[in-house]
All heavy atoms as an XYZ file, in Angstrom:
771
protein
N      -1.292     -8.115     14.202
C      -1.098     -7.128     13.068
C       0.450     -6.672     13.173
O       0.853     -6.394     14.317
C      -2.073     -6.075     13.078
C      -1.833     -5.042     12.020
S      -3.053     -3.744     11.816
C      -3.582     -3.380     13.454
N       1.086     -6.571     12.015
C       2.491     -6.132     12.037
C       2.609     -5.108     10.936
O       2.273     -5.432      9.774
C       3.377     -7.276     11.859
C       4.804     -6.943     11.755
C       5.556     -6.622     12.761
C       5.386     -6.858     10.513
C       6.900     -6.251     12.621
C       6.767     -6.565     10.319
C       7.408     -6.228     11.466
O       8.813     -5.880     11.305
N       3.002     -3.849     11.176
C       3.352     -2.908     10.190
C       4.778     -2.703     10.083
O       5.475     -2.590     11.089
C       2.610     -1.610     10.404
C       1.085     -1.700     10.336
O       0.514     -2.486      9.645
O       0.509     -0.914     11.022
N       5.215     -2.479      8.852
C       6.661     -2.204      8.755
C       6.935     -1.546      7.413
O       6.254     -1.630      6.448
C       7.574     -3.493      8.639
N       7.946     -0.647      7.347
C       8.371      0.035      6.094
C       8.709     -1.014      5.170
O       9.388     -2.004      5.388
C       9.509      1.005      6.382
C       9.253      2.131      7.258
C      10.184      1.560      5.087
C       8.631      3.397      6.649
N       8.315     -0.767      3.851
C       8.625     -1.814      2.810
C      10.040     -1.956      2.526
O      10.882     -1.014      2.382
C       7.882     -1.347      1.517
C       8.405     -2.059      0.334
C       8.059     -3.423      0.206
C       9.128     -1.452     -0.692
C       8.536     -4.144     -0.903
C       9.577     -2.185     -1.816
C       9.267     -3.505     -1.860
O       9.630     -4.165     -3.098
N      10.495     -3.184      2.559
C      11.868     -3.641      2.104
C      11.621     -4.904      1.213
O      10.838     -5.759      1.574
C      12.609     -4.139      3.222
C      13.037     -3.061      4.252
C      13.904     -3.635      5.367
C      14.130     -2.642      6.456
N      14.743     -3.234      7.626
N      12.223     -4.781      0.020
C      11.856     -5.816     -1.063
C      12.139     -7.269     -0.549
O      11.446     -8.167     -0.826
C      12.666     -5.486     -2.334
O      14.048     -5.598     -2.120
N      13.118     -7.496      0.264
C      13.488     -8.760      0.804
C      12.397     -9.278      1.826
O      12.428    -10.550      2.111
C      14.856     -8.681      1.486
C      15.053     -7.876      2.596
C      15.573     -6.492      2.443
O      15.512     -6.066      1.196
O      15.954     -5.815      3.267
N      11.545     -8.379      2.244
C      10.507     -8.933      3.272
C       9.146     -9.183      2.573
O       8.219     -9.607      3.287
C      10.271     -7.835      4.246
C      11.518     -7.593      5.221
O      12.360     -8.521      5.282
O      11.587     -6.528      5.763
N       9.090     -9.129      1.258
C       7.858     -9.279      0.597
C       7.921    -10.541     -0.478
O       8.980    -10.523     -1.140
C       7.347     -8.083     -0.233
C       6.119     -8.272     -1.060
C       7.138     -6.947      0.789
N       6.982    -11.340     -0.520
C       6.915    -12.457     -1.541
C       7.231    -11.822     -2.922
O       6.469    -10.780     -3.222
C       5.634    -13.237     -1.487
C       5.457    -14.014     -0.211
O       6.500    -14.282      0.469
O       4.283    -14.267      0.109
N       7.977    -12.553     -3.778
C       8.177    -11.974     -5.188
C       7.012    -11.639     -5.907
O       6.865    -10.783     -6.764
C       9.034    -13.068     -5.726
C       9.733    -13.861     -4.572
C       8.715    -13.744     -3.455
N       5.946    -12.411     -5.695
C       4.665    -12.214     -6.543
C       3.975    -10.817     -6.190
O       3.351    -10.334     -6.973
C       3.651    -13.337     -6.269
C       2.995    -13.274     -4.882
C       1.973    -14.398     -4.756
O       1.161    -14.733     -5.724
O       1.933    -15.123     -3.679
N       4.290    -10.261     -5.003
C       3.791     -8.908     -4.747
C       4.689     -7.852     -4.885
O       4.346     -6.638     -4.802
C       3.233     -8.967     -3.214
C       2.144    -10.040     -2.965
C       2.370    -11.103     -2.186
C       0.993     -9.897     -3.554
C       1.421    -12.018     -1.956
C      -0.091    -10.863     -3.297
C       0.177    -11.977     -2.592
N       5.932     -8.066     -5.088
C       6.934     -7.048     -5.250
C       6.624     -6.105     -6.325
O       6.987     -4.825     -6.098
C       8.350     -7.645     -5.415
C       8.868     -8.130     -4.125
C      10.262     -8.775     -4.301
O      10.806     -8.881     -5.308
N      10.907     -9.161     -3.157
N       6.166     -6.353     -7.510
C       5.820     -5.430     -8.556
C       4.916     -4.371     -8.048
O       5.032     -3.222     -8.398
C       5.273     -6.194     -9.673
C       5.887     -7.727     -9.519
C       6.011     -7.860     -7.999
N       3.906     -4.722     -7.390
C       3.058     -3.715     -6.786
C       3.640     -2.808     -5.760
O       3.589     -1.623     -5.904
C       1.726     -4.412     -6.142
C       0.967     -5.170     -7.141
C       0.783     -3.299     -5.452
C      -0.157     -6.101     -6.560
N       4.513     -3.262     -4.929
C       5.252     -2.411     -3.985
C       6.248     -1.533     -4.742
O       6.316     -0.322     -4.441
C       5.963     -3.262     -2.960
C       5.213     -3.767     -1.776
C       4.556     -5.015     -1.828
C       4.942     -2.926     -0.672
C       3.765     -5.479     -0.754
C       4.065     -3.400      0.273
C       3.559     -4.640      0.332
N       6.921     -2.035     -5.705
C       7.723     -1.308     -6.539
C       7.034     -0.211     -7.323
O       7.535      0.910     -7.515
C       8.688     -2.109     -7.423
C       9.574     -2.983     -6.721
C      10.581     -2.292     -5.826
O      11.033     -1.281     -6.305
O      10.861     -2.710     -4.783
N       5.805     -0.337     -7.818
C       5.053      0.482     -8.421
C       4.671      1.692     -7.560
O       4.823      2.815     -7.813
C       3.741     -0.049     -9.100
C       2.902      0.945     -9.730
C       1.481      0.426    -10.071
O       1.034     -0.557     -9.529
N       0.887      0.919    -11.176
N       4.362      1.331     -6.253
C       4.039      2.289     -5.216
C       5.247      3.089     -4.925
O       5.162      4.382     -4.887
C       3.495      1.648     -4.021
C       2.145      1.022     -4.138
C       1.705      0.285     -2.898
C       0.947      2.016     -4.531
N       6.508      2.436     -4.915
C       7.659      3.214     -4.636
C       7.969      4.171     -5.826
O       8.310      5.355     -5.516
C       8.797      2.242     -4.540
S       8.794      1.423     -2.921
N       7.802      3.786     -6.980
C       7.990      4.609     -8.166
C       7.159      5.806     -8.072
O       7.587      6.981     -8.382
C       7.897      3.933     -9.438
O       8.815      2.828     -9.502
C       8.112      4.714    -10.668
N       5.852      5.592     -7.836
C       4.837      6.719     -7.901
C       4.833      7.583     -6.633
O       4.665      8.844     -6.801
C       3.474      6.094     -7.999
C       3.116      5.280     -9.276
C       3.043      6.356    -10.433
O       2.657      7.465    -10.230
O       3.117      5.731    -11.597
N       5.184      7.035     -5.483
C       4.998      7.813     -4.210
C       6.156      8.000     -3.279
O       6.057      8.799     -2.385
C       3.760      7.175     -3.511
C       2.418      7.152     -4.236
C       2.037      6.073     -4.806
C       1.741      8.318     -4.421
C       0.834      6.023     -5.463
C       0.575      8.288     -5.091
C       0.080      7.187     -5.592
N       7.134      7.253     -3.459
C       8.303      7.170     -2.399
C       8.992      8.619     -2.308
O       9.604      8.757     -1.233
C       9.278      6.110     -2.599
N       8.892      9.391     -3.254
C       9.593     10.708     -3.044
C       8.917     11.587     -2.027
O       9.578     12.406     -1.477
C       9.690     11.437     -4.488
O       8.436     11.859     -4.933
N       7.729     11.426     -1.793
C       6.919     12.359     -0.827
C       6.440     11.453      0.337
O       6.043     12.071      1.379
C       5.837     12.957     -1.483
C       6.274     13.948     -2.492
C       4.979     14.787     -3.059
C       5.392     15.804     -4.046
N       4.267     16.570     -4.558
N       6.097     10.273      0.174
C       5.373      9.436      1.149
C       6.171      8.154      1.519
O       7.107      7.782      0.759
C       3.936      9.061      0.563
C       3.155     10.245      0.065
C       2.962     10.320     -1.228
C       2.749     11.138      1.016
C       2.219     11.478     -1.679
C       1.995     12.343      0.563
C       1.750     12.484     -0.808
O       1.051     13.545     -1.204
N       5.662      7.471      2.564
C       6.254      6.184      2.968
C       5.461      5.124      2.495
O       4.183      5.224      2.506
C       6.305      6.157      4.476
C       7.130      7.361      5.195
C       7.140      7.273      6.655
O       6.235      6.649      7.187
N       8.055      7.947      7.307
N       6.105      4.028      2.114
C       5.531      2.814      1.634
C       5.771      1.667      2.708
O       6.788      1.487      3.125
C       6.130      2.306      0.238
C       6.248      3.418     -0.755
C       5.422      1.111     -0.173
C       4.998      3.998     -1.094
N       4.550      1.280      3.115
C       4.474      0.174      4.276
C       3.855     -1.036      3.785
O       3.130     -1.188      2.792
C       3.578      0.789      5.374
C       4.245      1.949      6.153
C       4.366      3.258      5.773
C       4.962      1.889      7.416
N       5.029      3.942      6.765
C       5.248      3.134      7.731
C       4.981      0.755      8.329
C       6.027      3.421      8.934
C       5.647      1.096      9.515
C       6.056      2.402      9.966
N       4.190     -2.034      4.557
C       3.450     -3.311      4.349
C       2.876     -3.697      5.737
O       3.284     -3.488      6.725
C       4.346     -4.512      3.985
C       5.405     -5.001      4.995
C       6.318     -6.027      4.377
N       7.307     -6.284      5.348
C       7.294     -7.196      6.313
N       6.148     -7.918      6.445
N       8.252     -7.304      7.172
N       1.587     -4.295      5.663
C       0.900     -4.804      6.817
C       0.674     -6.273      6.734
O      -0.027     -6.652      5.709
C      -0.341     -3.917      6.961
C      -1.190     -4.571      8.125
C      -2.475     -3.579      8.394
N      -2.036     -2.680      9.144
C      -2.803     -1.398      9.329
N      -3.988     -1.363      8.965
N      -2.182     -0.379     10.100
N       0.876     -6.998      7.624
C       0.727     -8.432      7.845
C      -0.292     -8.656      8.833
O      -0.076     -8.174      9.997
C       1.949     -9.180      7.907
C       1.735    -10.702      8.009
C       2.930     -8.970      6.889
N      -1.374     -9.362      8.542
C      -2.398     -9.723      9.588
C      -2.842    -11.058      9.580
O      -2.446    -11.843      8.579
C      -3.607     -8.804      9.317
C      -3.488     -7.277      9.355
C      -4.733     -6.550      9.166
O      -5.720     -6.701      9.934
O      -4.805     -5.971      8.096
N      -3.554    -11.506     10.582
C      -4.157    -12.765     10.677
C      -3.175    -13.888     10.390
O      -3.296    -14.740      9.560
C      -5.313    -12.908      9.555
C      -6.249    -14.136      9.733
O      -6.380    -14.590     10.968
O      -6.846    -14.568      8.905
N      -2.095    -13.979     11.255
C      -1.048    -14.880     11.159
C      -0.445    -14.984      9.887
O      -0.055    -16.211      9.396
C      -1.622    -16.236     11.686
C      -2.223    -16.165     13.007
C      -3.557    -16.095     13.167
C      -1.413    -15.978     14.175
C      -4.214    -15.894     14.484
C      -1.993    -15.845     15.515
C      -3.395    -15.842     15.568
N      -0.297    -14.032      9.072
C       0.357    -14.036      7.688
C      -0.582    -14.279      6.558
O      -0.165    -14.308      5.401
N      -1.792    -14.409      6.829
C      -2.676    -14.756      5.884
C      -3.324    -13.556      5.071
O      -3.788    -13.690      3.891
C      -3.896    -15.596      6.368
C      -3.525    -16.877      6.777
C      -4.682    -17.851      7.336
N      -5.006    -17.206      8.657
C      -5.670    -17.975      9.525
N      -6.026    -19.131      9.254
N      -6.044    -17.358     10.634
N      -3.154    -12.417      5.680
C      -3.522    -11.219      4.945
C      -2.322    -10.289      4.769
O      -1.493    -10.163      5.717
C      -4.620    -10.400      5.946
C      -5.897    -11.064      6.009
C      -6.263    -12.335      5.662
C      -7.012    -10.465      6.721
N      -7.523    -12.514      6.009
C      -7.942    -11.458      6.679
C      -7.286     -9.252      7.196
C      -9.243    -11.243      7.181
C      -8.588     -9.090      7.743
C      -9.500    -10.135      7.732
N      -2.242     -9.671      3.628
C      -1.197     -8.727      3.380
C      -1.717     -7.534      2.631
O      -2.490     -7.595      1.729
C      -0.134     -9.475      2.453
C       0.976     -8.513      2.011
C       1.921     -8.016      2.944
C       1.759     -9.142      0.908
N      -1.273     -6.356      3.078
C      -1.789     -4.993      2.433
C      -0.473     -4.193      2.201
O       0.562     -4.335      2.965
C      -2.591     -4.342      3.337
O      -3.698     -5.039      3.655
N      -0.562     -3.502      1.150
C       0.463     -2.384      0.983
C      -0.139     -0.989      1.336
O      -1.359     -0.843      1.232
C       0.877     -2.261     -0.555
N       0.600     -0.196      1.846
C       0.115      1.155      2.284
C       1.044      2.244      1.765
O       2.239      2.038      1.682
N       0.394      3.402      1.528
C       1.157      4.530      1.256
C       0.697      5.588      2.372
O      -0.490      5.867      2.389
C       0.816      5.131     -0.233
C       1.624      6.386     -0.425
C       0.948      4.057     -1.299
N       1.629      6.149      3.198
C       1.403      6.969      4.178
C       1.904      8.224      4.046
O       3.103      8.542      3.682
C       2.093      6.327      5.513
C       1.925      7.177      6.744
C       0.579      7.247      7.278
C       2.894      6.791      7.841
N       1.101      9.320      4.254
C       1.459     10.625      4.311
C       2.045     10.972      5.733
O       1.138     11.108      6.600
C       0.305     11.627      3.816
C       0.763     13.063      3.781
O       1.725     13.413      4.545
N       0.038     13.840      3.005
N       3.316     11.089      5.888
C       3.751     11.288      7.317
C       3.369     12.517      7.966
O       3.207     12.481      9.150
C       5.184     11.133      7.077
C       5.628     11.220      5.715
C       4.365     11.076      4.978
N       3.088     13.538      7.202
C       2.735     14.812      7.855
C       1.226     14.760      8.416
O       0.903     15.330      9.397
C       3.030     15.958      6.899
O       2.092     15.909      5.812
N       0.392     14.055      7.619
C      -0.955     14.047      7.956
C      -1.396     12.760      8.841
O      -2.450     12.608      9.327
C      -1.951     14.316      6.926
O      -1.816     13.187      5.923
C      -1.691     15.615      6.235
N      -0.489     11.660      8.653
C      -0.733     10.388      9.154
C      -1.957      9.731      8.458
O      -2.644      8.847      9.100
C      -0.932     10.376     10.701
C       0.125     10.945     11.387
C       1.580     10.350     11.265
N       1.584      9.037     11.826
C       2.548      8.157     11.572
N       3.516      8.527     10.684
N       2.568      7.015     11.954
N      -2.342     10.193      7.397
C      -3.362      9.468      6.594
C      -2.779      8.591      5.499
O      -1.758      8.951      5.024
C      -4.174     10.607      5.776
C      -5.182     10.021      4.818
C      -4.971     11.513      6.775
N      -3.435      7.356      5.280
C      -2.835      6.407      4.410
C      -3.864      5.976      3.367
O      -5.034      6.172      3.516
C      -2.361      5.229      5.176
N      -3.263      5.346      2.338
C      -4.151      4.565      1.363
C      -3.602      3.079      1.436
O      -2.376      2.974      1.390
C      -4.017      5.157     -0.032
N      -4.485      2.082      1.585
C      -4.115      0.829      1.731
C      -4.667     -0.041      0.605
O      -5.748      0.205      0.099
C      -4.512      0.118      3.116
O      -5.956      0.285      3.188
C      -3.817      0.890      4.238
N      -3.889     -1.021      0.088
C      -4.298     -1.864     -0.888
C      -4.179     -3.299     -0.496
O      -3.125     -3.734     -0.129
C      -3.425     -1.629     -2.182
C      -3.373     -0.272     -2.700
C      -3.768     -2.563     -3.311
C      -2.197      0.557     -2.146
N      -5.351     -4.053     -0.432
C      -5.262     -5.488     -0.090
C      -4.634     -6.206     -1.091
O      -5.040     -6.204     -2.253
C      -6.717     -5.991      0.230
N      -3.707     -7.034     -0.728
C      -2.976     -7.824     -1.670
C      -3.312     -9.360     -1.500
O      -3.324    -10.045     -2.518
C      -1.450     -7.631     -1.612
C      -0.990     -6.262     -1.867
C       0.556     -6.104     -1.752
C      -1.461     -5.782     -3.279
N      -3.420     -9.748     -0.343
C      -3.694    -11.164      0.011
C      -4.696    -11.134      1.142
O      -4.351    -10.601      2.191
C      -2.509    -12.014      0.391
C      -2.792    -13.383      0.606
C      -1.556    -14.253      0.889
N      -0.803    -13.715      1.954
C       0.618    -13.600      2.032
N       1.344    -14.019      1.154
N       1.231    -13.207      3.054
N      -5.874    -11.692      0.887
C      -6.909    -11.801      1.976
C      -7.682    -12.996      1.751
O      -8.350    -13.161      0.735
C      -7.633    -10.484      1.923
C      -8.728    -10.430      3.128
C      -9.331     -9.020      3.186
C     -10.304     -8.902      4.377
N     -10.883     -7.618      4.417
N      -7.719    -13.889      2.742
C      -8.377    -15.178      2.567
C      -7.906    -15.870      1.273
O      -6.718    -16.106      1.211
C      -9.932    -14.933      2.726
C     -10.240    -14.366      4.121
C     -11.649    -13.960      4.093
O     -12.364    -13.876      3.175
O     -12.031    -13.516      5.171
N      -8.763    -16.159      0.423
C      -8.304    -16.912     -0.803
C      -8.035    -15.867     -2.007
O      -7.621    -16.386     -3.104
C      -9.441    -17.938     -1.252
O     -10.675    -17.148     -1.384
C      -9.582    -18.916     -0.181
N      -8.265    -14.670     -1.769
C      -8.016    -13.588     -2.926
C      -6.678    -13.174     -2.943
O      -6.047    -12.974     -1.867
C      -9.007    -12.505     -2.764
C     -10.511    -12.912     -2.867
C     -11.345    -11.738     -2.763
N     -11.084    -11.002     -1.492
C     -12.014    -10.766     -0.566
N     -13.198    -11.131     -0.849
N     -11.655    -10.178      0.547
N      -6.103    -13.010     -4.070
C      -4.770    -12.416     -4.229
C      -4.841    -11.427     -5.348
O      -5.492    -11.558     -6.382
C      -3.861    -13.522     -4.681
C      -3.357    -14.517     -3.651
C      -2.353    -15.435     -4.300
N      -1.872    -16.407     -3.445
C      -1.127    -16.300     -2.337
N      -0.861    -15.126     -1.870
N      -0.715    -17.359     -1.619
N      -4.143    -10.366     -5.140
C      -4.012     -9.260     -6.070
C      -2.528     -9.173     -6.489
O      -1.685     -8.793     -5.709
C      -4.488     -7.883     -5.527
C      -4.265     -6.854     -6.731
C      -4.571     -5.346     -6.353
N      -4.397     -4.592     -7.439
C      -5.109     -3.553     -7.650
N      -6.074     -3.242     -6.989
N      -4.778     -2.838     -8.746
N      -2.247     -9.478     -7.686
C      -0.910     -9.455     -8.218
C      -0.852     -8.423     -9.449
O       0.381     -8.267     -9.938
C      -0.388    -10.820     -8.628
O      -1.330    -11.414     -9.594
C      -0.295    -11.768     -7.391
N      -1.898     -7.997     -9.902
C      -1.839     -7.006    -11.040
C      -1.487     -5.544    -10.500
O      -1.884     -5.176     -9.475
C      -3.227     -6.846    -11.728
O      -4.232     -6.615    -10.855
C      -3.530     -8.296    -12.382
N      -0.796     -4.794    -11.349
C      -0.398     -3.480    -10.887
C      -1.652     -2.658    -10.760
O      -2.653     -2.856    -11.332
C       0.542     -3.022    -12.029
C       1.847     -3.590    -12.190
C       2.662     -2.930    -13.206
C       2.624     -3.521    -10.833
N      -1.480     -1.504    -10.132
C      -2.635     -0.607     -9.937
C      -2.866      0.167    -11.338
O      -1.933      0.450    -11.899
C      -2.249      0.369     -8.830
C      -2.464     -0.068     -7.433
C      -1.364     -0.986     -6.985
C      -2.737      0.934     -6.404
N      -4.019      0.355    -11.515
C      -4.443      1.205    -12.791
C      -4.062      2.700    -12.547
O      -3.990      3.055    -11.421
C      -5.909      0.986    -12.955
O      -6.678      1.681    -12.116
N      -3.945      3.381    -13.717
C      -3.881      4.872    -13.510
C      -4.851      5.572    -12.691
O      -4.673      6.458    -12.013
C      -3.799      5.325    -15.020
C      -3.298      4.158    -15.878
C      -3.897      2.840    -15.044
N      -6.100      5.044    -12.769
C      -7.127      5.626    -11.984
C      -7.033      5.393    -10.492
O      -7.268      6.225     -9.657
C      -8.598      4.983    -12.493
O      -8.762      5.139    -13.806
C      -9.711      5.481    -11.673
N      -6.544      4.147    -10.176
C      -6.265      3.926     -8.693
C      -5.081      4.669     -8.173
O      -5.175      5.244     -7.065
C      -5.946      2.400     -8.481
C      -7.091      1.486     -8.691
C      -6.764      0.022     -8.806
O      -5.858     -0.382     -9.527
O      -7.488     -0.675     -8.080
N      -4.091      4.905     -8.917
C      -2.913      5.664     -8.666
C      -3.423      7.113     -8.395
O      -3.063      7.805     -7.396
C      -1.832      5.654     -9.702
C      -1.104      4.323     -9.801
C      -0.818      6.761     -9.398
C      -0.344      3.833     -8.589
N      -4.223      7.687     -9.317
C      -4.734      9.057     -9.125
C      -5.596      9.175     -7.900
O      -5.520     10.158     -7.159
C      -5.569      9.419    -10.404
C      -5.958     10.847    -10.382
C      -4.766     11.830    -10.298
O      -3.706     11.487    -10.851
N      -4.984     13.003     -9.637
N      -6.441      8.161     -7.544
C      -7.280      8.142     -6.399
C      -6.420      8.252     -5.142
O      -6.633      9.046     -4.185
C      -8.101      6.887     -6.281
C      -9.432      7.056     -7.108
C     -10.292      5.820     -6.857
N     -10.839      5.775     -5.435
C     -11.296      4.706     -4.823
N     -11.425      3.596     -5.455
N     -11.882      4.809     -3.533
N      -5.258      7.433     -5.112
C      -4.366      7.572     -3.989
C      -3.790      8.889     -3.884
O      -3.722      9.499     -2.788
C      -3.312      6.381     -4.093
C      -3.929      5.046     -3.920
C      -2.141      6.622     -3.020
C      -2.967      3.866     -4.339
N      -3.342      9.413     -5.051
C      -2.612     10.720     -4.953
C      -3.635     11.759     -4.463
O      -3.162     12.588     -3.621
C      -2.071     11.050     -6.314
C      -1.296     12.383     -6.534
C      -0.571     12.483     -7.738
N       0.631     11.570     -7.833
C       0.716     10.526     -8.606
N      -0.114     10.286     -9.484
N       1.795      9.869     -8.628
N      -4.812     11.737     -4.909
C      -5.787     12.822     -4.555
C      -6.123     12.693     -3.064
O      -6.326     13.667     -2.365
C      -7.010     12.660     -5.400
C      -6.803     13.157     -6.825
C      -8.004     12.862     -7.755
O      -8.968     12.298     -7.369
O      -7.951     13.345     -8.975
N      -6.270     11.503     -2.658
C      -6.651     11.219     -1.247
C      -5.532     11.756     -0.260
O      -5.817     12.340      0.741
C      -6.850      9.761     -0.996
C      -7.314      9.535      0.404
N      -8.644      9.778      0.812
C      -6.763      9.005      1.546
C      -8.782      9.380      2.051
N      -7.553      8.989      2.517
N      -4.251     11.495     -0.583
C      -3.155     11.907      0.209
C      -2.910     13.353      0.232
O      -2.386     13.953      1.266
C      -1.842     11.100     -0.210
C      -1.826      9.594     -0.027
C      -0.558      8.993     -0.584
C      -2.007      9.285      1.436
N      -3.412     14.065     -0.699
C      -3.199     15.470     -0.833
C      -4.497     16.359     -0.430
O      -4.517     17.590     -0.316
C      -2.760     16.022     -2.197
O      -3.676     15.506     -3.118
C      -1.429     15.449     -2.551
N      -5.549     15.610     -0.111
C      -6.839     16.128      0.343
C      -6.727     16.455      1.795
O      -5.798     16.229      2.526
C      -7.990     15.238     -0.043
O      -7.990     14.124      0.878
N      -7.923     16.921      2.233
C      -8.095     17.215      3.693
C      -8.751     16.021      4.461
O      -9.238     16.232      5.548
C      -9.012     18.460      3.921
C      -8.379     19.742      3.490
O      -7.115     19.794      3.397
O      -9.079     20.585      3.093
N      -8.682     14.833      3.799
C      -9.171     13.591      4.385
C      -8.559     13.266      5.775
O      -7.378     13.520      5.956
C      -9.089     12.481      3.484
N      -9.375     12.756      6.743
C      -8.833     12.448      7.960
C      -8.922     10.877      8.183
O      -8.395     10.436      9.145
C      -9.565     13.118      9.009
C      -9.480     14.672      9.010
C     -10.234     15.233     10.100
N     -10.053     16.807      9.920
C     -10.298     17.558     10.959
N     -10.621     17.127     12.120
N     -10.083     18.824     10.807
N      -9.457     10.228      7.218
C      -9.604      8.844      7.410
C      -8.858      8.197      6.178
O      -8.589      8.877      5.129
C     -10.999      8.377      7.271
C     -11.804      8.718      8.511
C     -13.213      8.192      8.635
O     -13.347      7.233      8.071
O     -13.933      8.677      9.413
N      -8.368      6.917      6.297
C      -7.557      6.206      5.305
C      -8.543      5.768      4.142
O      -9.717      5.546      4.272
C      -7.008      5.010      5.908
C      -5.877      5.368      6.989
O      -5.503      6.547      7.022
O      -5.530      4.497      7.691
N      -7.851      5.673      3.080
C      -8.502      5.097      1.830
C      -8.079      3.720      1.764
O      -6.946      3.381      1.869
C      -7.968      5.912      0.656
C      -8.449      5.312     -0.773
C      -9.873      5.555     -1.057
C      -7.519      6.006     -1.883
N      -9.169      2.775      1.435
C      -8.828      1.355      1.222
C      -9.365      0.983     -0.181
O     -10.380      1.250     -0.657
C      -9.706      0.552      2.164
O      -9.368      0.999      3.550
C      -9.373     -0.960      2.043
N      -8.391      0.411     -0.890
C      -8.673     -0.026     -2.303
C      -8.756     -1.547     -2.296
O      -7.998     -2.195     -1.496
C      -7.633      0.370     -3.309
C      -7.366      1.927     -3.486
C      -6.313      2.194     -4.366
C      -8.711      2.476     -4.042
């Protein structure tokens, strides 16, 4: 497993719109991360609240599934609410 702060040059172009959406929505208060697992076969985007160390993760590539559609307003709201709540565990979408 490898975690790193998001940099556009490190992400396949098909997933960049989702990362850019997360940056637009959350980068002013939170950190945007990418996680690579299983020898590069799994990719997740993450939004981390650095003060609480609680995150929301979005699976983008896992096995044969790929997510390239932008997050819905409902998903964005769920992330926002989770990061500002008293939750101690991460949210997975």
